[in-house]
N, C-alpha and C positions, 0 to 999 in steps of 0.2 A: 419276329413278325410271323404270324400264322395266317394263311389264306385258306378258307374252306369253301367247298362247293357242295351244297346239299340239294339233291333233286326233290321234286315235288313228291309229297307223301312220306318223306323221311321223318321218323319219330323225333329226331333231334331238332326239327323245326317247330315242334309243338311245345312252346314255353309259356309259363305264366308271366305276368307283367313284370315281376321283380327278378325273375330267373335269368341268369347270365347265359349268353350263347355258348354252344359247345366249344367253339374255338377259343373263347376267353378262358374257359375251364382248362383246356389243353395248354394254353399259354401259362396259366398259373401253376399247373402241374409241372411243366418243363422247367419253370423257375424255382420249383420246390417251395412255392408260396402257398401256405394253407390258410390265408386270411379269408374270412367270409366276405364275399363281394356280391353286391346286388345292383340291379339296374335302378337308377334314380330318375331317369328321364329319357325320352326319345325325341329327336328333332328331325323332321324331313327337310332335306335341302336339295334344291334343283342344281344339277351340274351339267354343263354342256360337254358332250363327248363327240367331237367332230360335229356332224350335223344332227346328232341325236341328243335328246334330253334324257338324262338319267336322274331318277329320284333316289337319293342316297339317304338312308336313315342313320343318323349319328346317334349312337347309343352312349348315354352318359352313365358312368358307373361310380359306385361308392369309393373305388380305388382310383384316384385321379391320375395315376401314372399309366393307366391303361387307356389306349385309344381304340375305339371299335366302331366300325361302320358296316352297313349291310345294304345290298341292293339286289333286285331281281333281274336276271338276264332274260332275254326274249324267249329262251327255251324253258322258262319256269324254274331255273336253278337259282337258289339263294346263295349269293356270294357274301361271305363274311370275312372281314379283315380285322385282325386284332394285333395291336402293337404295344410293346412295353416301353414306356418312357420316351416315346417318339411320336409326334403328331402325324396324322395321316392327311396328306395334302391332296387337292383335286388333281394334281398331275399324275398321281398313281393310277387313277381310273383309266387313263389313256393307254396304259401298259396292259390292262386286263381285258383286251378285246377277246370275246368268245370265239373259239375255233369252230368251223363248220362241223356239223354232226357227221358228215360223210367221212371225215378223217378217222372216226372211231368205229366205223362199220367194218366187220370182217368180210373178206371177199371170198 
């Protein structure tokens, strides 16, 4: 499983409709799989995360063994999760709570 966080303005976020997310490409590379994989569809799904509603984009790929989802965090970071031969369940999103920006500031 690969989890990526792309900030706003990252060139890896600018994809064509059939182009796979960066994290999917990295997963295929790690598996030494050189098949041509394309996006075949996208489905927006609402998921409750505590008291918040999260809109998750399920990305359907031509390689059915890959599961891929994306969602935007409140700080405009695009989170992508790509998994090989394992479905991504709604329970996973509860584990991905964003950390406060203050934790990353240098003092």
